[in-house]
A tleap script that builds the chain and sets N, CA, C and O, in Angstrom:
source leaprc.protein.ff14SB
mol = sequence {
  NMET GLY GLY ALA PRO SER ARG THR GLU GLU
  GLY ILE ALA ALA TYR ALA GLU GLU HIE ASP
  ALA MET LEU CYS PHE ASP PRO ASP GLY ASN
  SER GLY LEU PRO GLY LEU GLY LEU ILE LEU
  ARG ALA GLN ARG ALA GLY ASP LEU ALA LEU
  THR ARG PRO VAL PHE LEU PRO GLU PRO ASP
  PRO SER ALA TRP GLU TYR LEU PRO ALA ARG
  GLU LYS ALA ARG CPHE
}
set mol.1.N position { 7.238 4.188 -7.561 }
set mol.1.CA position { 5.858 4.191 -6.869 }
set mol.1.C position { 5.419 6.145 -7.385 }
set mol.1.O position { 6.091 6.653 -8.283 }
set mol.2.N position { 4.462 6.852 -6.797 }
set mol.2.CA position { 4.083 7.857 -7.523 }
set mol.2.C position { 3.293 7.926 -8.188 }
set mol.2.O position { 2.846 9.045 -8.438 }
set mol.3.N position { 2.756 6.814 -8.778 }
set mol.3.CA position { 1.404 6.791 -10.028 }
set mol.3.C position { 0.634 6.923 -9.907 }
set mol.3.O position { 0.310 7.321 -8.788 }
set mol.4.N position { -0.271 6.746 -10.804 }
set mol.4.CA position { -1.941 6.893 -10.431 }
set mol.4.C position { -2.264 5.470 -9.315 }
set mol.4.O position { -1.486 4.519 -9.242 }
set mol.5.N position { -3.423 5.565 -8.591 }
set mol.5.CA position { -3.260 4.608 -7.805 }
set mol.5.C position { -3.553 3.023 -8.179 }
set mol.5.O position { -3.086 2.006 -7.667 }
set mol.6.N position { -4.679 3.218 -9.468 }
set mol.6.CA position { -4.864 1.690 -10.745 }
set mol.6.C position { -3.273 1.213 -10.821 }
set mol.6.O position { -2.983 0.166 -10.242 }
set mol.7.N position { -2.597 1.694 -11.276 }
set mol.7.CA position { -1.748 1.873 -12.488 }
set mol.7.C position { -0.687 0.944 -11.518 }
set mol.7.O position { -0.207 -0.063 -12.038 }
set mol.8.N position { -0.306 1.298 -10.040 }
set mol.8.CA position { 0.318 0.512 -8.889 }
set mol.8.C position { -0.041 -0.393 -8.309 }
set mol.8.O position { 0.775 -1.099 -7.716 }
set mol.9.N position { -1.292 -0.645 -8.296 }
set mol.9.CA position { -1.983 -1.518 -7.918 }
set mol.9.C position { -2.267 -3.031 -8.873 }
set mol.9.O position { -2.642 -4.168 -8.585 }
set mol.10.N position { -1.820 -2.255 -10.260 }
set mol.10.CA position { -1.908 -3.641 -11.402 }
set mol.10.C position { -0.407 -3.962 -10.809 }
set mol.10.O position { -0.363 -4.888 -10.000 }
set mol.11.N position { 0.728 -3.349 -11.100 }
set mol.11.CA position { 1.663 -3.720 -10.963 }
set mol.11.C position { 1.905 -4.746 -9.528 }
set mol.11.O position { 2.247 -5.928 -9.502 }
set mol.12.N position { 1.608 -3.865 -8.444 }
set mol.12.CA position { 1.379 -4.859 -6.840 }
set mol.12.C position { 0.949 -6.544 -6.965 }
set mol.12.O position { 1.472 -7.470 -6.345 }
set mol.13.N position { -0.116 -6.618 -7.922 }
set mol.13.CA position { -1.326 -7.691 -8.046 }
set mol.13.C position { -0.391 -8.400 -8.492 }
set mol.13.O position { -0.059 -9.415 -7.879 }
set mol.14.N position { 0.316 -7.972 -9.805 }
set mol.14.CA position { 1.193 -8.611 -10.880 }
set mol.14.C position { 2.404 -9.661 -9.822 }
set mol.14.O position { 2.656 -10.865 -9.854 }
set mol.15.N position { 2.995 -8.399 -8.854 }
set mol.15.CA position { 3.967 -8.661 -7.756 }
set mol.15.C position { 3.536 -10.120 -7.420 }
set mol.15.O position { 4.010 -11.157 -7.884 }
set mol.16.N position { 2.679 -9.992 -6.644 }
set mol.16.CA position { 2.442 -10.859 -5.652 }
set mol.16.C position { 1.586 -12.375 -6.196 }
set mol.16.O position { 1.518 -13.365 -5.468 }
set mol.17.N position { 0.872 -12.303 -7.830 }
set mol.17.CA position { 0.838 -13.569 -8.207 }
set mol.17.C position { 2.149 -14.093 -8.856 }
set mol.17.O position { 2.203 -15.264 -9.234 }
set mol.18.N position { 2.883 -13.510 -8.950 }
set mol.18.CA position { 4.426 -14.073 -9.497 }
set mol.18.C position { 5.121 -14.919 -7.893 }
set mol.18.O position { 5.578 -16.031 -7.628 }
set mol.19.N position { 4.927 -13.974 -7.334 }
set mol.19.CA position { 5.326 -14.049 -6.381 }
set mol.19.C position { 4.943 -14.995 -5.598 }
set mol.19.O position { 5.831 -15.376 -4.835 }
set mol.20.N position { 4.199 -15.386 -5.527 }
set mol.20.CA position { 2.985 -16.208 -4.564 }
set mol.20.C position { 2.648 -15.624 -3.018 }
set mol.20.O position { 2.401 -16.349 -2.055 }
set mol.21.N position { 2.700 -13.983 -2.992 }
set mol.21.CA position { 2.842 -13.227 -2.064 }
set mol.21.C position { 1.349 -12.741 -1.767 }
set mol.21.O position { 0.638 -12.372 -2.702 }
set mol.22.N position { 0.856 -12.746 -0.364 }
set mol.22.CA position { -0.093 -12.351 -0.284 }
set mol.22.C position { -0.787 -10.709 0.049 }
set mol.22.O position { -0.602 -10.119 1.114 }
set mol.23.N position { -1.732 -10.073 -1.294 }
set mol.23.CA position { -2.098 -8.958 -1.578 }
set mol.23.C position { -3.046 -8.737 -0.612 }
set mol.23.O position { -3.549 -9.783 -0.205 }
set mol.24.N position { -3.487 -7.670 -0.075 }
set mol.24.CA position { -3.961 -7.435 1.425 }
set mol.24.C position { -4.716 -5.778 0.875 }
set mol.24.O position { -4.290 -4.830 0.216 }
set mol.25.N position { -5.843 -6.055 1.469 }
set mol.25.CA position { -6.620 -4.302 1.319 }
set mol.25.C position { -6.668 -3.867 2.537 }
set mol.25.O position { -6.927 -4.706 3.400 }
set mol.26.N position { -6.400 -2.242 3.016 }
set mol.26.CA position { -6.848 -1.943 4.073 }
set mol.26.C position { -8.328 -1.235 4.210 }
set mol.26.O position { -8.824 -0.852 3.150 }
set mol.27.N position { -8.873 -1.083 5.088 }
set mol.27.CA position { -10.546 -0.150 4.940 }
set mol.27.C position { -10.302 0.476 4.410 }
set mol.27.O position { -11.344 0.415 3.758 }
set mol.28.N position { -9.572 1.508 3.760 }
set mol.28.CA position { -9.406 2.626 2.787 }
set mol.28.C position { -9.394 2.093 1.465 }
set mol.28.O position { -10.043 2.745 0.647 }
set mol.29.N position { -8.740 0.932 0.998 }
set mol.29.CA position { -8.765 0.297 -0.295 }
set mol.29.C position { -7.740 0.414 -0.613 }
set mol.29.O position { -7.728 0.118 -1.808 }
set mol.30.N position { -6.228 0.829 -0.117 }
set mol.30.CA position { -4.963 0.552 -0.311 }
set mol.30.C position { -4.308 -0.476 0.325 }
set mol.30.O position { -4.282 -0.830 1.504 }
set mol.31.N position { -3.500 -1.116 -1.220 }
set mol.31.CA position { -3.180 -2.651 -1.480 }
set mol.31.C position { -1.699 -2.289 -0.699 }
set mol.31.O position { -1.004 -1.286 -0.540 }
set mol.32.N position { -1.663 -3.366 -0.410 }
set mol.32.CA position { -0.125 -4.019 0.076 }
set mol.32.C position { 0.462 -4.935 0.168 }
set mol.32.O position { -0.244 -5.934 0.031 }
set mol.33.N position { 1.651 -5.171 0.376 }
set mol.33.CA position { 2.668 -6.434 0.645 }
set mol.33.C position { 2.300 -7.207 1.928 }
set mol.33.O position { 2.642 -8.368 1.704 }
set mol.34.N position { 1.765 -7.126 3.177 }
set mol.34.CA position { 2.110 -7.226 4.373 }
set mol.34.C position { 3.789 -7.826 4.934 }
set mol.34.O position { 4.657 -7.338 5.658 }
set mol.35.N position { 3.629 -9.390 3.997 }
set mol.35.CA position { 4.279 -9.817 4.555 }
set mol.35.C position { 5.871 -9.465 3.923 }
set mol.35.O position { 6.843 -10.196 4.116 }
set mol.36.N position { 5.899 -8.082 3.068 }
set mol.36.CA position { 7.189 -7.639 2.717 }
set mol.36.C position { 7.446 -6.117 3.474 }
set mol.36.O position { 8.418 -5.374 3.338 }
set mol.37.N position { 6.412 -5.955 4.190 }
set mol.37.CA position { 6.312 -4.554 5.113 }
set mol.37.C position { 6.428 -3.058 4.321 }
set mol.37.O position { 7.150 -2.069 4.443 }
set mol.38.N position { 4.907 -3.598 3.125 }
set mol.38.CA position { 4.656 -2.157 2.000 }
set mol.38.C position { 3.384 -2.107 2.129 }
set mol.38.O position { 2.620 -3.070 2.200 }
set mol.39.N position { 3.098 -0.878 2.166 }
set mol.39.CA position { 1.538 -0.602 2.072 }
set mol.39.C position { 1.897 0.223 0.679 }
set mol.39.O position { 2.960 0.703 0.286 }
set mol.40.N position { 0.810 0.195 0.201 }
set mol.40.CA position { 0.851 1.637 -1.108 }
set mol.40.C position { -0.412 2.630 -0.719 }
set mol.40.O position { -1.569 2.245 -0.894 }
set mol.41.N position { -0.097 3.992 -0.156 }
set mol.41.CA position { -0.850 4.676 0.337 }
set mol.41.C position { -1.505 5.703 -1.085 }
set mol.41.O position { -0.819 6.000 -2.063 }
set mol.42.N position { -2.885 6.093 -0.892 }
set mol.42.CA position { -3.081 7.020 -2.328 }
set mol.42.C position { -3.098 8.248 -1.744 }
set mol.42.O position { -3.074 8.179 -0.516 }
set mol.43.N position { -3.128 9.256 -2.156 }
set mol.43.CA position { -3.246 10.547 -1.299 }
set mol.43.C position { -3.661 11.483 -2.672 }
set mol.43.O position { -3.391 11.354 -3.866 }
set mol.44.N position { -4.538 12.597 -1.818 }
set mol.44.CA position { -4.477 13.676 -3.259 }
set mol.44.C position { -3.681 14.451 -3.521 }
set mol.44.O position { -2.934 14.914 -2.658 }
set mol.45.N position { -3.622 14.858 -4.997 }
set mol.45.CA position { -2.352 15.687 -5.443 }
set mol.45.C position { -3.006 16.870 -6.110 }
set mol.45.O position { -2.949 16.916 -7.338 }
set mol.46.N position { -3.682 17.930 -5.387 }
set mol.46.CA position { -4.404 18.845 -6.216 }
set mol.46.C position { -5.940 18.050 -6.964 }
set mol.46.O position { -7.057 17.891 -6.472 }
set mol.47.N position { -5.503 17.755 -8.036 }
set mol.47.CA position { -6.680 17.090 -8.789 }
set mol.47.C position { -6.629 15.462 -8.826 }
set mol.47.O position { -7.455 14.558 -8.701 }
set mol.48.N position { -5.394 15.549 -9.035 }
set mol.48.CA position { -4.634 14.270 -9.123 }
set mol.48.C position { -4.229 13.291 -7.899 }
set mol.48.O position { -3.352 13.667 -7.120 }
set mol.49.N position { -5.003 11.758 -7.685 }
set mol.49.CA position { -4.054 10.782 -6.792 }
set mol.49.C position { -3.519 10.102 -6.870 }
set mol.49.O position { -3.809 9.170 -7.620 }
set mol.50.N position { -2.398 10.123 -6.155 }
set mol.50.CA position { -0.832 9.458 -6.367 }
set mol.50.C position { -0.899 8.365 -5.272 }
set mol.50.O position { -1.804 8.411 -4.439 }
set mol.51.N position { 0.147 7.262 -5.244 }
set mol.51.CA position { 0.186 6.193 -4.814 }
set mol.51.C position { 1.728 7.114 -4.307 }
set mol.51.O position { 2.164 8.161 -4.785 }
set mol.52.N position { 2.354 6.171 -3.059 }
set mol.52.CA position { 3.602 6.713 -2.392 }
set mol.52.C position { 3.488 5.672 -1.332 }
set mol.52.O position { 2.414 5.479 -0.762 }
set mol.53.N position { 4.753 4.879 -1.004 }
set mol.53.CA position { 5.038 3.245 -0.340 }
set mol.53.C position { 4.975 4.026 1.304 }
set mol.53.O position { 5.456 5.119 1.602 }
set mol.54.N position { 4.401 3.291 1.990 }
set mol.54.CA position { 4.670 3.296 3.223 }
set mol.54.C position { 5.489 1.920 3.884 }
set mol.54.O position { 4.894 0.842 3.874 }
set mol.55.N position { 7.034 2.027 4.521 }
set mol.55.CA position { 7.245 0.873 4.822 }
set mol.55.C position { 7.361 0.726 6.114 }
set mol.55.O position { 7.914 1.464 6.930 }
set mol.56.N position { 6.590 -0.664 6.316 }
set mol.56.CA position { 6.606 -0.897 7.759 }
set mol.56.C position { 7.830 -1.644 8.406 }
set mol.56.O position { 8.733 -2.216 7.795 }
set mol.57.N position { 7.639 -1.493 10.097 }
set mol.57.CA position { 9.048 -2.032 10.207 }
set mol.57.C position { 8.806 -3.544 10.800 }
set mol.57.O position { 9.645 -4.243 11.367 }
set mol.58.N position { 7.537 -3.838 10.539 }
set mol.58.CA position { 7.302 -5.686 10.369 }
set mol.58.C position { 7.170 -5.927 9.161 }
set mol.58.O position { 6.408 -5.185 8.541 }
set mol.59.N position { 7.961 -7.196 8.318 }
set mol.59.CA position { 6.942 -7.463 7.774 }
set mol.59.C position { 6.084 -8.656 8.563 }
set mol.59.O position { 6.564 -9.546 9.266 }
set mol.60.N position { 5.028 -8.482 8.327 }
set mol.60.CA position { 3.675 -9.345 9.077 }
set mol.60.C position { 2.727 -9.560 8.155 }
set mol.60.O position { 2.745 -8.927 7.099 }
set mol.61.N position { 1.645 -10.602 8.465 }
set mol.61.CA position { 0.172 -10.470 7.589 }
set mol.61.C position { -0.439 -9.259 8.336 }
set mol.61.O position { -1.303 -8.579 7.782 }
set mol.62.N position { 0.000 -8.980 9.594 }
set mol.62.CA position { -0.706 -7.849 10.215 }
set mol.62.C position { -0.608 -6.915 10.524 }
set mol.62.O position { -1.207 -6.199 11.326 }
set mol.63.N position { 0.691 -6.748 9.505 }
set mol.63.CA position { 1.067 -5.172 9.413 }
set mol.63.C position { 0.478 -4.101 9.661 }
set mol.63.O position { 0.962 -3.228 10.382 }
set mol.64.N position { -0.704 -4.021 9.067 }
set mol.64.CA position { -1.568 -3.094 8.855 }
set mol.64.C position { -1.779 -2.408 10.162 }
set mol.64.O position { -1.989 -1.196 10.113 }
set mol.65.N position { -1.757 -2.964 11.255 }
set mol.65.CA position { -1.450 -2.524 12.761 }
set mol.65.C position { -0.567 -1.949 12.785 }
set mol.65.O position { -0.285 -1.479 13.887 }
set mol.66.N position { 0.171 -1.712 11.869 }
set mol.66.CA position { 1.870 -1.227 12.332 }
set mol.66.C position { 1.896 0.327 11.324 }
set mol.66.O position { 2.837 1.118 11.263 }
set mol.67.N position { 0.699 0.418 10.682 }
set mol.67.CA position { 0.689 1.790 10.609 }
set mol.67.C position { 0.816 2.827 11.369 }
set mol.67.O position { 0.121 2.860 12.384 }
set mol.68.N position { 1.653 3.846 11.104 }
set mol.68.CA position { 1.930 4.737 12.087 }
set mol.68.C position { 0.753 5.308 12.126 }
set mol.68.O position { 0.111 5.243 11.077 }
set mol.69.N position { 0.110 6.030 13.314 }
set mol.69.CA position { -1.099 7.089 13.245 }
set mol.69.C position { -1.158 8.107 12.600 }
set mol.69.O position { -2.129 8.414 11.909 }
set mol.70.N position { 0.209 9.000 12.775 }
set mol.70.CA position { 0.442 10.331 11.834 }
set mol.70.C position { -0.062 9.459 10.336 }
set mol.70.O position { -1.252 9.762 10.250 }
set mol.71.N position { 0.180 8.795 9.474 }
set mol.71.CA position { -0.133 8.127 8.602 }
set mol.71.C position { -1.410 7.995 8.235 }
set mol.71.O position { -1.841 8.436 7.170 }
set mol.72.N position { -2.190 7.303 9.199 }
set mol.72.CA position { -3.646 7.346 9.199 }
set mol.72.C position { -4.265 8.493 9.184 }
set mol.72.O position { -5.191 8.622 8.383 }
set mol.73.N position { -4.072 9.087 9.656 }
set mol.73.CA position { -4.798 10.644 9.768 }
set mol.73.C position { -4.193 12.071 8.388 }
set mol.73.O position { -4.606 13.205 8.143 }
set mol.74.N position { -3.194 11.307 7.868 }
set mol.74.CA position { -2.112 11.885 6.677 }
set mol.74.C position { -3.670 12.504 5.747 }
set mol.74.O position { -4.088 13.634 6.001 }
set mol.75.N position { -3.976 12.123 5.302 }
set mol.75.CA position { -5.052 12.837 4.316 }
set mol.75.C position { -5.904 14.455 4.640 }
set mol.75.O position { -6.705 14.905 3.821 }
savepdb mol mol.pdb
quit
């Protein structure tokens, strides 16, 4: 991870298609595979935007609900 959001989103979308996994987006446009407990978060780094993985405690389609409050306010 740690790359440009467009590149990591392409990778996660390809994984979802290949493995018939559910690709979801949160209200902020971050993509994730909640069935695996993985959300990619975009974060500014100076003039760049990078992604980083957030691993959730429960792999579940409603995994967005498990996103820690400190993560939601991180930007």
